[in-house]
C-alpha positions as CSV (number, residue, x, y, z in Angstrom):
1,R,72.4,88.6,-139.9
2,T,69.6,86.5,-141.7
3,S,71.9,85.0,-143.9
4,T,74.2,83.8,-140.4
5,A,70.8,82.8,-138.8
6,R,69.9,80.8,-141.5
7,F,73.3,78.9,-142.3
8,D,72.9,76.0,-139.6
9,G,69.3,75.5,-140.7
10,M,69.3,75.8,-144.6
11,Y,72.6,76.6,-145.8
12,A,74.9,74.1,-144.5
13,T,72.9,71.1,-145.3
14,L,71.1,72.1,-148.9
15,F,74.1,73.8,-150.2
16,R,76.8,71.4,-148.4
17,C,78.4,74.5,-146.9
18,G,80.5,72.1,-145.0
19,R,80.6,70.2,-141.7
20,K,80.7,73.0,-139.4
21,T,77.9,75.2,-137.9
22,V,77.7,78.7,-136.3
23,R,76.6,77.2,-133.3
24,A,79.1,74.8,-132.6
25,D,82.1,75.9,-134.5
26,Y,82.1,79.8,-134.5
27,S,81.8,80.7,-131.1
28,N,82.4,84.5,-131.9
29,I,80.1,84.7,-134.6
30,H,77.3,82.9,-132.5
31,R,77.8,85.2,-129.8
32,W,77.3,88.2,-132.2
33,L,74.2,86.6,-133.7
34,C,72.6,86.1,-130.2
35,E,73.5,89.9,-129.6
36,M,71.9,90.9,-132.8
37,R,68.8,88.6,-132.3
38,A,68.3,90.3,-128.8
39,L,68.3,94.1,-130.3
40,R,64.9,95.8,-130.9
41,G,63.6,96.7,-134.3
42,L,61.0,98.7,-135.3
43,G,58.5,99.6,-132.4
44,S,59.2,97.1,-129.4
45,L,59.3,93.8,-131.8
46,P,62.8,92.1,-131.5
47,L,64.8,91.5,-134.6
48,S,64.2,87.9,-133.9
49,A,60.6,88.3,-134.6
50,T,61.3,89.4,-138.1
51,L,62.9,86.1,-139.7
52,D,60.7,83.1,-139.5
53,L,63.2,80.1,-139.8
54,V,60.6,77.7,-140.4
55,A,58.9,79.4,-143.5
56,A,62.5,79.9,-144.8
57,Q,63.6,76.4,-144.6
58,R,60.3,75.3,-146.4
59,S,60.7,77.5,-149.0
60,Y,64.7,76.6,-149.5
61,Y,63.9,72.9,-149.7
62,T,60.8,73.3,-151.8
63,N,61.4,75.9,-154.1
64,L,65.2,74.8,-155.1
65,F,64.1,71.7,-157.1
66,P,67.2,70.6,-158.4
67,L,69.1,71.0,-155.3
68,N,66.6,68.9,-153.8
69,P,64.3,66.7,-156.1
70,S,62.8,64.6,-153.5
71,G,61.3,67.5,-151.7
72,I,62.4,66.3,-148.5
73,V,62.6,69.0,-145.6
74,P,64.9,68.0,-142.6
75,A,63.9,69.2,-139.3
76,L,65.6,72.5,-138.1
77,P,68.6,71.5,-135.8
78,E,67.7,71.7,-132.1
79,S,65.0,74.2,-132.5
80,A,62.9,76.3,-134.7
81,A,65.0,79.3,-133.4
82,D,68.3,77.3,-134.9
83,G,69.6,76.8,-131.3
84,L,69.7,80.3,-130.4
85,P,68.6,81.2,-127.2
86,P,65.5,83.0,-126.6
87,P,65.3,86.9,-126.8
């Protein structure tokens, strides 16, 4: 699930994975991701609370120097939740 949640914000741009996004071009995968995001994990925390996309993006764009020598970290698409509806 975390790879799917990270795809639009990190993989598609940093690794140049293609021109399509999960949000816009893969409706069945996007719907599944929204369902997964709404599930509860340990205790009463939703699974979405276990993934910090802003921190993940910062880490990818700053630690992978050969892929991003300028160190520029772009804004996440649409929101920090990567375009997913709130849980």
